[in-house]
Structures are given as structure tokens and as C-alpha cells.
C-alpha positions in Angstrom: 83.4 -49.3 296.0 83.4 -45.5 296.3 87.2 -45.5 297.2 87.9 -47.6 294.1 86.0 -45.2 291.8 87.8 -42.2 293.1 91.2 -44.0 292.7 90.4 -44.8 289.1 89.2 -41.3 288.3 92.4 -39.9 289.9 94.5 -42.1 287.8 92.6 -41.0 284.7 93.3 -37.4 285.6 97.0 -38.2 286.1 97.1 -40.0 282.7 98.4 -43.2 284.3 96.9 -45.4 281.5 99.7 -44.8 279.2 100.4 -48.3 277.7 98.1 -47.4 274.8 97.9 -44.2 272.7 94.9 -43.1 274.7 93.2 -39.8 274.2 94.3 -37.0 276.6 90.9 -36.7 278.3 91.0 -35.1 281.7 88.8 -32.9 284.0 89.1 -31.1 287.2 85.7 -31.5 288.8 86.5 -29.1 291.6 86.1 -26.4 288.9 82.3 -27.2 288.8 79.7 -26.4 291.4 77.2 -29.2 290.3 77.6 -32.9 289.8 75.7 -35.6 288.0 76.7 -39.3 288.6 76.5 -41.9 285.7 76.8 -45.7 286.0 77.3 -47.2 282.7 78.6 -50.1 280.5 80.5 -49.6 277.2 79.7 -51.4 273.9 81.9 -51.3 270.8 80.3 -52.6 267.6 77.8 -54.7 269.7 80.3 -56.2 272.0 80.4 -55.2 275.8 83.7 -53.8 277.0 85.7 -55.9 279.6 88.9 -53.9 279.0 89.9 -51.5 281.8 91.9 -49.6 279.2 88.8 -48.5 277.3 87.5 -45.0 278.1 84.5 -42.7 277.8 84.6 -39.0 277.9 81.5 -36.7 278.7 81.5 -33.4 277.0 79.4 -30.2 277.6 79.7 -27.2 275.3 82.9 -28.9 273.6 84.7 -29.3 277.0 85.5 -32.5 278.8 83.3 -32.6 281.9 83.9 -36.2 283.0 86.0 -39.3 282.1 85.5 -43.1 283.1 86.7 -46.5 282.3 85.1 -50.1 282.9 87.1 -50.7 286.1 84.3 -51.8 288.5 83.4 -55.5 288.2 79.8 -56.4 289.1 79.9 -60.0 289.8 76.2 -60.7 290.0 75.9 -59.9 286.2 79.5 -60.6 285.3 80.2 -57.3 283.6 82.5 -54.3 284.1 80.9 -51.0 285.0 82.0 -47.4 284.4 81.2 -45.2 287.5 82.0 -41.5 286.9 80.7 -38.0 287.5 80.0 -35.1 285.1 80.5 -31.4 286.4 78.7 -28.2 285.4 77.8 -24.8 286.8 74.1 -25.0 285.7 71.5 -26.7 287.7 70.1 -28.4 284.5 69.5 -28.2 280.9 73.1 -28.6 279.5 73.4 -31.3 276.8 76.0 -34.1 277.6 77.7 -35.7 274.6 80.1 -38.7 274.7 83.1 -40.1 272.9 84.4 -43.7 273.3 88.0 -45.0 273.0 88.5 -48.7 272.2 92.0 -49.6 273.5 92.2 -52.9 271.5 91.9 -51.0 268.2 93.3 -47.7 269.4 90.3 -46.0 267.9 88.0 -43.1 269.0 84.3 -43.2 268.3 81.6 -40.5 268.5 78.4 -41.5 270.3 75.1 -40.5 268.7 73.1 -40.6 272.0 73.1 -37.6 274.4 72.0 -36.9 278.0 70.5 -33.8 279.6 72.6 -32.6 282.8 70.6 -32.5 286.0 72.6 -31.5 289.1 72.7 -33.9 292.0 71.1 -36.6 290.0 72.2 -40.0 288.7 71.8 -42.0 285.4 71.9 -45.8 285.5 72.3 -48.2 288.5 74.6 -51.2 288.8 71.7 -53.7 288.1 70.6 -51.7 285.0 73.5 -49.5 283.9 73.2 -46.7 281.2 74.4 -48.0 277.8 77.0 -46.1 275.9 77.8 -47.5 272.5 79.0 -46.8 269.1 76.5 -49.1 267.6 73.2 -50.7 268.6 72.4 -54.0 266.9 69.1 -54.4 264.9 66.3 -55.9 267.1 63.6 -56.7 264.7 62.8 -57.1 260.9 59.4 -56.2 259.5 58.1 -57.2 256.1 55.3 -54.9 254.8 53.4 -57.7 253.1 53.8 -61.4 253.2 51.2 -62.6 250.7 51.2 -62.8 247.0 48.7 -64.2 244.4 49.6 -67.3 242.4 50.5 -67.1 238.6 52.4 -63.7 238.8 55.4 -63.1 236.7 59.0 -63.7 238.1 60.5 -60.6 239.9 57.1 -59.4 241.2 57.5 -57.2 244.4 55.9 -59.0 247.4 56.9 -56.6 250.3 59.5 -54.3 251.6 61.8 -55.1 254.6 62.4 -52.5 257.4 64.7 -52.8 260.5 64.2 -51.7 264.1 67.6 -50.3 265.5 68.3 -47.6 268.2 70.9 -46.2 265.9 68.6 -43.8 264.0 71.1 -43.0 261.3 72.2 -46.8 260.5 71.5 -48.3 257.1 70.7 -51.9 256.5 71.3 -54.6 254.0 69.1 -57.8 253.7 70.1 -61.4 252.7 68.9 -64.9 253.1 70.4 -67.1 255.8 70.9 -70.7 254.8 69.0 -73.0 257.2 67.0 -76.0 256.0 64.7 -75.7 259.0 64.1 -72.0 259.3 64.5 -71.1 255.6 63.9 -74.1 253.4 62.4 -72.0 250.7 64.9 -69.2 250.3 65.7 -70.3 246.6 62.1 -69.4 245.6 62.7 -65.7 246.2 65.2 -63.0 245.7 66.0 -59.8 247.6 66.4 -56.6 245.6 67.9 -53.9 248.0 65.0 -54.0 250.7 62.4 -55.5 248.5 61.5 -59.3 248.5 60.7 -60.4 245.0 59.5 -63.7 243.4 62.0 -66.0 241.8 59.4 -68.3 240.1 55.8 -68.5 239.1 53.8 -69.9 242.2 50.8 -72.3 242.0 48.5 -72.1 244.9 47.2 -75.6 244.0 50.7 -77.1 244.3 52.0 -75.1 247.3 50.2 -72.6 249.5 53.1 -71.2 251.7 56.8 -70.9 251.7 59.2 -70.3 254.7 62.4 -68.1 254.3 65.0 -67.0 256.7 66.2 -63.4 256.4 69.2 -61.5 258.0 69.3 -57.6 258.3 72.9 -56.2 258.7 73.5 -52.6 259.7 76.4 -50.6 258.3 78.6 -51.5 261.3 78.1 -55.2 260.7 75.6 -55.8 263.4 72.8 -58.2 262.4 69.6 -59.9 263.3 67.9 -63.0 261.7 64.1 -63.7 261.5 62.0 -66.3 259.7 59.0 -65.4 257.6 56.1 -67.3 256.0 55.0 -66.2 252.6 51.5 -67.1 251.7 50.3 -67.9 248.1 46.8 -66.6 247.5 44.6 -68.5 245.1 43.7 -66.6 241.9 41.0 -67.1 239.4 41.7 -69.3 236.2 40.4 -67.7 233.0 38.1 -69.7 230.5 40.0 -71.5 227.9 37.4 -72.1 225.1 33.8 -71.5 224.2 31.4 -73.8 222.2 28.1 -73.1 220.3 25.5 -75.8 220.0 24.5 -74.9 216.4 26.4 -72.9 213.7 24.0 -72.6 210.8 20.8 -70.7 210.0 18.5 -70.6 207.0 18.4 -67.5 204.8 15.4 -65.2 204.7 14.6 -66.1 208.4 13.2 -63.3 210.5 15.3 -61.1 212.7 15.7 -62.6 216.1 16.0 -66.2 214.9 17.7 -68.4 217.5 21.0 -69.9 216.2 22.6 -71.8 219.2 23.5 -71.9 222.8 26.9 -70.7 224.1 28.9 -72.7 226.8 32.3 -72.1 228.3 35.3 -74.4 229.0 37.1 -73.3 232.4 39.2 -75.1 235.0 37.0 -73.5 237.6 34.2 -76.0 237.7 31.9 -73.6 239.5 31.8 -70.3 237.8 29.4 -67.9 236.0 29.9 -66.4 232.7 28.8 -63.5 230.5 29.0 -63.4 226.7 29.8 -60.5 224.4 30.4 -60.3 220.7 33.8 -58.6 220.3 36.5 -57.7 217.9 36.3 -55.6 214.8 34.9 -58.3 212.5 32.7 -57.0 209.6 30.1 -59.8 210.4 29.5 -59.1 214.1 26.6 -56.7 213.3 24.6 -59.7 211.8 24.1 -61.3 215.3 23.4 -60.4 218.9 23.4 -62.3 222.2 20.3 -62.8 224.4 22.1 -64.1 227.7 24.0 -67.1 226.5 21.8 -67.5 223.2 23.1 -66.4 219.8 20.3 -64.8 217.7 20.2 -63.0 214.3 19.8 -59.2 213.9 19.1 -59.2 210.1 17.6 -61.4 207.4 20.3 -63.4 205.6 20.7 -63.7 201.8 22.5 -66.8 200.8 23.3 -65.3 197.3 24.8 -62.4 198.8 26.8 -64.1 201.6 26.9 -67.8 202.4 28.7 -67.7 205.7 29.7 -65.3 208.6 32.5 -65.1 211.0 32.1 -63.7 214.4 34.1 -63.6 217.6 32.5 -64.2 221.0 34.2 -63.3 224.2 33.3 -65.3 227.4 34.0 -63.6 230.7 34.0 -65.3 234.0 32.8 -63.8 237.4 36.2 -62.3 238.1 36.6 -60.7 234.7 38.9 -63.2 233.2 38.0 -63.9 229.5 38.6 -65.8 226.3 37.7 -64.9 222.7 36.4 -67.7 220.5 35.8 -67.4 216.8 32.8 -69.2 215.1 31.7 -69.5 211.6 27.9 -69.3 210.9 26.7 -71.0 207.7 23.6 -69.7 205.7 21.4 -72.4 204.2 20.1 -71.5 200.7 16.1 -71.0 199.9 14.0 -69.7 197.1 14.2 -65.8 197.0 11.3 -63.6 196.3 11.5 -61.0 193.7 12.9 -57.8 195.4 12.5 -55.1 192.9 10.7 -54.2 189.6 11.9 -51.5 187.3 10.4 -49.7 184.2 13.0 -48.2 181.9 10.9 -45.2 180.9 8.0 -43.4 182.7 7.3 -40.5 180.1 4.9 -40.3 177.1 4.3 -37.2 175.1 0.6 -36.2 174.9 -1.4 -37.0 171.8 0.6 -40.3 170.9 -1.1 -43.2 169.2 -2.7 -46.1 171.1 -0.3 -49.1 171.6 2.7 -46.8 171.7 5.5 -48.6 173.6 6.3 -46.6 176.8 8.9 -48.8 178.4 10.2 -52.3 179.2 9.8 -54.1 182.6 12.8 -55.9 184.3 12.9 -57.8 187.7 15.5 -58.0 190.5 15.8 -61.5 192.0 18.7 -63.1 193.8 17.9 -66.5 192.1 19.8 -66.2 188.9 18.1 -67.6 185.7 14.5 -67.2 187.0 11.8 -66.1 184.3 8.9 -63.7 185.2 5.4 -62.8 184.0 4.1 -59.1 184.5 0.4 -58.2 185.1 -1.5 -54.9 185.7 -3.3 -55.0 189.1 -6.6 -53.2 189.8 -6.0 -49.7 191.2 -8.0 -48.0 194.0 -11.1 -45.8 193.2 -8.9 -42.8 193.2 -6.1 -44.4 191.1 -8.1 -46.7 188.6 -5.8 -45.9 185.6 -4.9 -49.4 184.5 -7.6 -49.3 181.6 -5.4 -46.7 179.9 -2.4 -49.1 179.6 -1.7 -52.8 178.7 1.3 -55.2 178.9 2.7 -57.1 175.9 5.1 -59.7 177.4 7.6 -57.3 179.2 6.5 -54.2 177.5 4.1 -51.4 178.9 2.0 -49.9 176.1 -0.6 -47.1 175.9 -4.3 -48.1 175.5 -5.5 -44.5 175.0 -4.5 -41.0 173.5 -3.3 -38.9 176.4 -4.1 -35.1 176.9 -1.7 -33.2 179.2 -4.2 -30.5 180.0 -6.8 -33.1 181.1 -4.5 -35.4 183.1 -0.8 -35.5 183.1 -0.1 -38.4 185.5 -1.3 -41.9 185.7 -0.6 -44.4 188.6 -0.2 -48.2 187.8 0.3 -51.2 190.1 2.4 -53.9 188.3 3.0 -57.5 189.6 6.0 -59.6 188.7 5.8 -63.5 189.4 8.8 -65.9 189.4 8.7 -69.6 188.4 8.0 -70.7 191.9 5.0 -68.4 192.3 6.8 -65.8 194.4 5.6 -62.3 193.7 6.5 -58.6 194.0 4.4 -55.5 193.3 5.4 -51.9 192.7 3.6 -48.8 191.8 4.7 -46.7 188.8 3.7 -43.1 187.9 3.5 -42.5 184.1 3.9 -38.7 183.2 2.4 -37.2 180.1 4.9 -34.5 178.8 3.5 -31.2 177.9 4.8 -28.8 175.3 6.7 -25.7 176.9 4.7 -22.5 178.1 6.3 -19.2 178.9 6.2 -17.9 182.4 3.5 -15.3 183.2 4.3 -13.7 186.5 6.9 -13.3 189.2 6.3 -13.1 193.0 8.7 -12.1 195.8 8.1 -12.9 199.6 9.7 -9.5 200.9 10.9 -6.3 199.6 11.9 -4.6 202.9 15.4 -4.7 204.4 17.1 -2.9 207.4 20.0 -0.3 207.1 23.6 -1.2 208.2 23.3 -4.9 207.3 26.1 -6.7 205.7 26.3 -7.2 202.0 24.7 -10.5 200.8 21.9 -10.2 203.3 18.8 -12.1 202.1 15.7 -9.9 201.2 13.1 -12.2 199.7 12.4 -15.6 198.0 11.3 -15.4 194.2 8.7 -17.7 192.6 7.3 -17.9 189.0 3.8 -18.4 187.6 3.8 -20.8 184.7 1.3 -23.3 183.2 4.1 -25.8 183.2 3.9 -26.5 186.8 6.9 -28.7 186.8 9.2 -26.3 185.1 12.4 -24.9 186.5 13.4 -21.2 186.6 16.5 -19.1 186.8 16.4 -15.5 188.0 18.6 -12.5 187.0 18.7 -8.7 187.5 18.2 -6.4 184.6 19.8 -2.9 184.6 17.4 -0.4 183.0 17.7 3.3 183.4 13.9 3.7 183.7 12.6 0.5 184.9 15.4 -0.8 187.2 18.1 1.9 187.7 19.3 0.4 191.0 19.6 -3.3 190.1 23.4 -3.2 190.3 23.1 -2.6 194.0 21.6 -6.1 194.6 22.5 -9.7 193.5 20.6 -13.0 192.7 21.5 -16.1 194.7 19.4 -18.8 193.0 15.9 -17.8 193.8 17.0 -15.5 196.6 17.2 -11.7 196.2 20.2 -10.3 198.2 21.9 -7.0 199.0 25.2 -6.2 197.3 26.2 -3.3 199.5 25.5 -1.8 203.0 22.5 0.6 202.9 22.2 3.8 205.0 18.6 4.9 205.6 19.6 8.5 206.2 21.3 8.5 202.7 18.5 6.8 200.7 15.8 4.5 201.6 14.0 3.4 198.4 15.5 1.5 195.3 13.9 0.6 192.0 15.1 -2.8 190.5 14.0 -5.1 187.6 14.1 -8.9 187.7 13.8 -11.5 184.9 12.7 -15.2 185.2 13.6 -17.7 182.6 12.1 -21.2 182.3 14.1 -24.4 181.3 13.2 -24.0 177.7 14.6 -20.4 177.5 11.2 -18.5 177.7 11.4 -15.4 180.1 9.3 -12.7 181.8 10.4 -9.4 183.4 8.9 -7.2 186.2 10.1 -4.1 188.2 10.1 -3.9 192.1 10.8 -1.2 194.7 13.0 -2.3 197.6 12.5 -0.2 200.8 15.3 0.4 203.4 14.1 0.7 207.0 15.7 2.9 209.8 17.5 0.8 212.5 19.1 1.6 215.9 22.4 3.4 216.0 25.1 2.5 218.6 26.2 5.1 221.2 29.5 6.9 220.2 30.7 8.5 223.4 30.3 8.4 227.3 31.0 11.3 229.7 31.2 11.6 233.5 30.6 15.2 234.8 32.7 14.8 238.0 35.5 12.2 238.7 36.8 13.5 242.2 35.6 12.6 245.7 36.8 13.3 249.2 38.1 10.3 251.2 36.2 8.7 254.0 32.8 9.5 252.6 30.0 7.0 253.5 29.3 4.3 250.9 26.5 5.4 248.5 28.0 9.0 248.2 27.4 10.6 244.8 30.5 11.2 242.7 29.1 12.3 239.3 26.5 11.7 236.5 26.9 9.9 233.2 25.8 11.3 229.8 25.8 9.3 226.4 26.3 10.7 222.9 24.1 8.8 220.3 22.8 9.6 216.8 19.3 8.5 217.8 18.1 11.8 219.3 15.4 9.9 221.3 17.0 7.0 223.1 17.3 5.6 226.7 20.5 4.3 228.3 21.5 2.0 231.0 25.0 2.1 232.6 26.9 -0.8 234.2 30.3 -1.5 235.5 32.0 -4.0 233.2 35.3 -5.5 232.4 37.6 -7.4 235.0 39.0 -4.2 236.7 39.7 -4.8 240.3 38.7 -1.2 241.2 35.0 -1.7 239.9 34.1 -3.3 243.2 34.6 0.0 245.1 31.7 1.7 243.1 28.1 1.2 242.2 25.8 2.8 239.6 22.2 4.0 240.4 20.4 5.0 237.2 22.9 7.3 235.5 24.8 8.2 238.8 28.2 6.9 239.9 28.3 6.3 243.7 30.7 4.8 246.1 30.3 1.3 247.3 32.9 1.4 250.1 34.5 4.1 252.3 37.6 5.3 250.2 40.9 6.0 251.9 43.4 8.1 250.0 46.3 6.8 252.1 45.4 3.2 250.9 44.7 4.2 247.3 44.7 7.6 245.8 43.0 6.8 242.4 40.7 4.1 241.0 40.4 2.9 237.4 36.9 1.7 236.4 35.3 0.6 233.1 31.6 1.6 232.4 29.4 0.4 229.5 26.5 2.5 228.2 23.7 0.4 226.5 20.9 2.0 224.5 17.4 0.6 224.3 18.4 -1.4 221.1 21.2 -3.2 222.9 24.0 -1.4 221.3 26.9 -0.5 223.7 29.8 2.0 224.1 32.6 1.3 226.7 34.6 4.0 228.5 37.4 4.0 231.2 37.4 6.5 233.9 39.9 7.4 236.6 38.3 8.4 240.0 40.6 10.6 242.2 40.4 10.4 246.0 40.9 13.8 247.7 42.8 13.8 251.0 41.4 14.7 254.4 43.1 15.0 257.8 42.8 11.9 260.0 43.5 11.6 263.7 46.7 9.9 265.1 46.5 6.7 267.1 48.4 6.1 270.4 48.1 2.7 272.2 48.0 2.0 275.8 51.5 1.2 277.3 52.9 -0.6 280.4 56.4 0.2 281.7 58.4 -1.5 284.6 61.4 0.1 286.4 63.3 -0.4 289.5 62.8 2.2 292.4 65.3 5.0 293.2 66.3 5.7 289.6 68.1 9.1 288.6 66.2 11.8 287.0 66.3 11.5 283.3 66.2 7.6 283.4 64.5 6.5 280.2 61.5 4.2 280.7 60.6 4.0 277.0 59.3 5.9 274.0 55.8 6.4 273.0 55.1 6.1 269.3 51.8 7.3 267.8 50.8 6.3 264.3 49.1 8.6 261.7 47.8 7.5 258.3 48.7 11.1 257.2 52.4 10.4 256.6 53.3 14.0 256.0 52.2 15.3 259.4 54.1 15.4 262.7 52.7 14.9 266.3 53.6 16.1 269.8 52.8 14.5 273.2 51.8 15.8 276.7 50.8 14.3 280.0 47.2 14.8 281.1 46.8 15.6 284.9 43.5 14.9 286.5 44.2 17.3 289.4 44.3 20.8 288.1 46.4 21.9 291.1 49.1 19.3 290.4 52.0 21.1 288.7 53.7 19.1 285.9 57.0 20.0 287.4 56.2 18.0 290.5 55.0 14.9 288.5 57.4 11.9 288.9 57.6 11.5 285.1 58.5 13.8 282.3 57.4 13.3 278.6 59.3 14.9 275.6 56.7 16.4 273.5 58.6 15.8 270.2 60.3 12.4 270.7 57.8 10.8 273.1 60.5 9.7 275.5 59.2 9.0 278.9 61.7 9.6 281.6 62.1 10.0 285.5 61.4 13.6 286.4 62.8 13.9 289.9 65.7 11.9 291.4 64.7 9.3 294.0 61.1 10.2 293.7 60.0 6.6 293.0 60.1 4.5 296.1 58.7 1.0 295.9 57.8 0.9 299.6 55.7 4.1 299.2 54.0 3.5 295.9 54.6 0.7 293.3 52.0 1.6 290.6 51.3 4.9 288.7 48.5 5.2 286.1 47.9 8.5 284.0 46.9 9.6 280.6 48.9 10.9 277.6 47.6 12.9 274.6 49.1 12.9 271.1 48.1 15.9 268.8 48.8 16.1 265.0 49.5 19.3 263.1 46.7 19.0 260.5 44.7 22.1 259.4 42.2 21.0 262.2 44.3 19.3 264.9 43.1 15.8 265.9 44.1 13.9 268.9 44.1 10.5 270.7 44.5 9.7 274.3 46.3 6.5 275.8 46.5 5.2 279.4 50.2 4.8 280.7 50.9 2.3 283.6 54.3 2.4 285.3 55.1 -0.5 287.7 57.9 0.1 290.3 59.9 -3.0 291.4 61.9 -3.3 294.6 65.7 -3.5 295.0 68.0 -4.6 297.8 68.3 -2.0 300.6 69.7 -2.1 304.2 69.1 -5.4 306.2 68.1 -8.7 304.4 64.4 -9.1 305.0 64.2 -12.7 306.3 62.7 -14.7 309.1 65.3 -15.9 311.5 63.0 -18.6 313.0 62.1 -21.7 310.9 59.6 -24.2 312.3 58.7 -26.7 309.5 55.6 -28.1 311.2 53.3 -27.4 308.2 51.1 -25.0 310.0 51.6 -22.2 307.4 53.9 -20.1 309.5 57.7 -20.1 309.2 57.7 -23.5 307.5 60.5 -22.2 305.2 63.5 -19.9 305.4 61.9 -17.0 303.5 63.3 -13.7 302.0 60.9 -10.9 301.2 60.7 -10.5 297.4 63.2 -13.2 296.5 63.1 -12.1 292.8 65.0 -8.9 293.8 68.0 -11.2 294.8 67.9 -13.4 291.7 71.7 -13.0 291.3 72.5 -14.1 294.9 73.6 -17.6 296.0 72.4 -18.9 299.4 74.5 -21.2 301.4 73.4 -22.7 304.8 76.0 -24.2 307.1 75.9 -26.3 310.4 77.6 -24.9 313.4 80.6 -27.2 312.5 80.8 -25.5 309.0 79.3 -28.4 306.9 77.3 -27.1 303.9 73.8 -28.3 304.2 72.1 -26.5 301.5 73.1 -24.2 298.5 70.9 -22.6 295.7 71.0 -19.8 293.2 68.5 -18.2 292.7 66.8 -19.0 296.1 63.2 -19.3 295.9 62.1 -19.7 299.6 62.5 -23.5 299.4 64.6 -24.7 302.3 62.5 -26.3 305.1 65.3 -27.5 307.5 66.1 -30.7 305.8 69.5 -32.1 304.5 69.6 -35.0 302.0 65.8 -35.6 302.6 66.1 -35.8 306.4 64.8 -33.3 308.9 67.7 -31.6 310.8 67.8 -31.4 314.6 66.7 -28.2 316.3 69.4 -25.6 316.8 71.3 -22.6 315.4 72.5 -22.7 311.8 74.1 -20.0 309.7 73.5 -18.6 306.3 75.7 -16.7 303.7 73.8 -14.8 300.9 76.1 -13.3 298.4 76.3 -12.1 294.7 79.2 -11.9 292.1 79.7 -8.2 292.8 80.7 -8.8 296.4 77.5 -7.9 298.2 77.1 -10.2 301.3 74.5 -10.9 303.9 75.3 -13.2 306.8 73.1 -14.3 309.7 71.7 -17.0 311.9 68.7 -19.3 311.7 66.9 -20.6 314.7 65.6 -24.0 313.5 62.9 -25.6 315.7 61.9 -29.1 314.5 60.4 -30.5 317.7 
């Protein structure tokens, strides 16, 4: 079989398959040091290739690194295999991509799947070859949901289809497959893109499940079919009606009277219901529900309204409902009188006996009723009925009334209708007096504070008058002697108010004159003195005696003292940071002192803007904004520890690296120097030199650094700034010296792989020094037994997994620059 594979590959390289317009794919595997074997089959649009003219090309970095064709027939599985190799110069890690050529259609295809190159490995075997295809068929269909409730509208979404396919970029379409066995119910559904939807309204009681047969087709016409069962879930049926056992109630019945019992009509024979009066009907308020019982919430009046319309909604246990209208009839009954009126309640004093005072009338819903009126005995305190009498429907006096002795009389009168129903009401008869002039004015307050707005209330006025029921109006009278300041005030009903803003310091006493007039026009005047009181004045200015502070002072450092200007000579003030200024948080106020709340750093922020409020003892405030300046101070530079690595034997002046110090004081410069612990050690003899200005660390003496003598140096370096008081920082510097190839190759020429821990491998001292060297081991006949680059002390005397016999072997160790080491290996395996 190997011979046949090589022949086919040779034919491919020579381009012998010329009967079709094949791609010019070719590769010379001798140009690559590493190989990877692939055993594969080819698929085009889901069909396995059996055409020896079909091709596959393997690419790495855009270059053809392997070519194959299905020329090897594997009889056991009746298929044609592609056996080919891919070349590369890297051991592993390169990405292999593929292109296919279909000779039957003369078409090239890209392949989505890739492989990772691994030298001396293989992908696929004859019994399970690696598949290279331009399209993988779908392998499964999933439906996100296969259940739906009954009674839902047509076109309701049931679930979403998705397909399983190795081609991650494929797209899919879905359709029904006609099959009476696997999809008898396809017609009851529709497919909208990838969504399964209803095509009819389902009834769980008629049919509980449906079977459909669905096909997914990828964008290269590959397809897969699958059958699904759609389950129809039962749903609650709503009530369809409500009934009421009784729909009438007598008028005048008490609130809470039972009307009737509600029942529901529903296809669900076993269900529970709640009832609620619903809708916007104007009669709903007249009734309420007690469970399933309808009761009244008011006393009905047939004459006012003989029927009521309400809507009751019945709701089953799942929330389904039905609204039912009912008409409740009101049954008529005799109505009691509801009101009694007397058209006049006044009589002037000193009128003759039997003077008509007024006429009674009765309110009753029963139209056409007649009524009789009688005086009822009063209480011991209101036994006034003897002073009056009733003639038919008229109330008359039975005495001569004197206002000064008694000006009100209370009577209880009863009206009785034809059926004997009664109603009683009390009446107060008032004796009218002749008018009396006012005799005095009183005011509740005559003191008001300064600075208050105009129209501020001062006091409430009242009048002394024998006519206790009289009404009065008040006015200000301007009089040069008795009321010179009246114009500075105003009257608002019976309230005296200011008509200006008063200032205690200008004037604090005002003489005014007030007049009261009764409803008959009689009047009375009196003068009053209004006093203005002194009030607290707000602060007018805020000062800070110092607004500068040095940076880096400890929190709590005093900056300055606040002082407030205020017209009130004797006052106390509190100071607070206010507003939403971000910088407020950097400060605090103790009594009247501004202090720092944090350590201030000029390099971070050179000035802070704060807002301060001064509040006097009366609560008046003044707000001022201040800018606090941060004064600069010198700060030490900072230099971090550093680690450098270099190869031994470097020339003087070789640059290891540059030290860089940082300094918050951006306007300063630094210089560097090496610190030697031994005072007798001259800096000129030190292996390293440090540029004091640039910080460059270099080799000081040629060939002074020998890995075999010393491979680690540790010393300190100081950085100094040029501030007014020079500040410093010190860092530890570590220099590691690494080895390089010198003289003979340091190897063991005896290898005894017996796992005793000694000479088990062919070992090179410090193999990392020879990372660019390739090791090749030969037999005495010149056969290559082992090769590696870089070599990491891994060869244990084996070849292709078998232990070699004892004897002399040869090695070649060379790099790309022409440096070569040769030698013998004495291998003892027995």
C-alpha cells in the first residue's frame, strides 16, 4: 500500500491527472524537515467521493504543503481513501487549511475545518479516516416547545426550530414532509421561517395531540427529517352567565337587606366563583355583595326611583369572568313625612297676641297626603310652647315678646299624615330688636416685627354692641392728631395688616385710628398705637484671614480663621462647608478655624475652591466662596529595584539597560551613582559603570564578566535630586550573567539508560545556551536515528520507540551560522 501511495503522490506532483481542468497543486516534500500523515475521505455536498480525479490540497501560511486523491480502495468499508503527507519546518503549531476539487463539476471548494500540524504524527486511520468535506449534513432538529393550550388564535407561535450541523456557518430552512404515517397532522400547522405556528384553533376535548414530520435543509441542500408530537393542553372555560334568585326589594327596608343569591353558569362542572359588582353603572352604589349574596347599601324610595340596574361579574378559580346585568325592582310602601318647614322664624318685639308668625308645610313622598300640626311639650329648659299656638297650618303668637328679656324661643312641632306616620322638628323663633350703636372696639394684638412683608397680619378686631347678632365693618381713619399713621396700614375684613415693610431702626411706634360700623350704619372710632419690634439681621460678609498652606502638612493643620460682618453687634456665628463643590471634602471647620482634612499635594492639585456658610444665632446666613492655594515643597525622587540579564564576555560599554527615577517635582533633575560597600573598592575597578545623568548601566571592563567565575552581582544605586535640600532614594540592582558556547561541547560521551539516575540521557551542560543548534544522531552505517532543535537532553538511546543495541554512535551538533560539534556516543544498554 505504501508503494501505491507514493506513486499517486508522484503522479500528482508531475501533473499527470490532466484529463480535467484540475488545479495546479504541487508540493516538494523534500523541502521540509517535518512530516505529518493524513488518512482521509472526501465528501462533496454530502456525498462521499469515489472518483480518483478528485483532489484535496493542504495549505500552511498560504502555501501548498500536501496534495492527495482518493486512490486507495479500502474493501472492508467499500470506500476510497486519500493517503498523503503534509510538510513543515516547525515541530508543531502551524494551522493546516484545505481546498477540495470536484472533478465531476470541475469546481474548487474551500473547507471550513482546519488541523494543527504536529510533526511525525498522523490524523485518521483506514478504519476511521479523517473527513474533509465542503458540507456536513444536518444531524438533528430541535423544537424549543412542543406544547400549546387549546383555544388560542390562529398563527400563535408554538416553538422555534434549530438544527445540529458541524458546518457552523450553515443556514437552514424548515418545511413539512408529506407522510401519512409520520406526519398525518401537518395541515394543522404552519412554519414561519424557523417558528412553528398554529393553523387552526385546537380543542383539547376533541384532540389532545398532533403528529408532524419536519425537514431541515441547509444552504447546500443537505437535509434531515424528524417527526414531532405536539401536545394540546387543556385550558379553563370561562363562565357564560350568572343568575339571581330574587330581583325585587321593598322600599324603606333597612341597609343590609338581603335581595337574592347569585349562581354561575359554566361548562366546567366543578369550579369556584367570586362575584363583584362592576362597570360604571350609576346604580351600583346601592348594593353590595356578601359572598354570593346581594344586599342593599341604602334605603330605597319608590317615589324617587322604582328600579335599579346593576352589573355583576362572576370570576372562576382561574380568573376567567362573565359580566351579567340585573334589574332590581323597588316595591312601593307608605312613606313617613321627611321634613317640616316654617316659612318665617322672626317676630318683632312688642307685637300683639295672635300675630301670625309663619305657615307650616310638610315634605312627604306620597303625593296628595294631608297633614295636621301640633305643638309638643318642651323640656324643662325649653318649655316655650305656651307662648305660641297653631291655627290649622299657621303659627301664631300667644304673648307679647320683649327682646331685652328673651330674644329666642324653641318649639317642637309634629306633623302627622293620613296614615298616622309622624315627623317632628325643632324651630327657633327669634325676637327682632331695634338697632343699637357699637360702644367699643377691641384688637387682639398691636405688636409686629420689623422687616416683615407688606400685608402681614397684626391683630383681629371685635366690637362691643348690645345687638349681639349684629355684623360690623372696619376701616382706618386718617386724622393728623388722632391717627396720623393710618395710611401705613390696611384693613382686611376684621384683620389689621401692614401696608409697608417697617424698619425698627428708623421708627418703631405708630398712631392709627379705627372705625367700626354696624349693619344699620351706626359707628364708633378709637385710636391705637402699633409697636414695631427689633428682629435679627442677616450677616452681610464673610472673611478668611489666610488662604495659603504648604503641601504635605498633616490632616487637621490650621489654615486660617473666619470672621463675619453683621449689623447685630452682639451675635454668634457657626461656619459650615456647603454646596456641592468637590473640593469641600479636603477641608474641615473647627469652630471658626479652617483646617485640612487630608494631606494636600501641590503636584496633584495646586488650588482648591470651597464654599462656606456663616449662620448667626437667628438662623440667617451668608455664603462665600474661597480659593485655598497649596504651596510647593521639595519631594524625594523614587527609584525601583531592577534585574538585568546579560551574556558573559561582553565588550566594555555594552548597555544592560537604563535606570529611570520618578519625581513628583517635575521641574527638577536627578543624578545617579553606584554605592560600594567596600570603601577600598575603587569604582574604576567595578565591573559596571553608571552614567550619572542618563542612568545608563554599562559593562565597565572588557571580558570582566565570566559566567564560570561569577554569575550574579548585587549592588545598590542612589538617585539624588537638585532641590533646595537634596533628597535621595536607593535601589537594589541585580545582574545575572548567562553562559555562552566556549571551546569543547560539554557533553557526556557515555549513555547507559538503565534509569539509575546517571547517564540515562545524552546530556549537554546548559542546553539553553545552544537553543539555535540542531542535534542529529547517526548509526555507524549513517542512518539518522534522532534529530531535534532545540535539544533539551531527551535522547535515551531509542529509535522509533525501541532501545538500540549497545555500541558506538555519532552525533552532529550545528547551528545556522556554521558552528559544528561532532563526536561519538558510547551507548550501553545491556
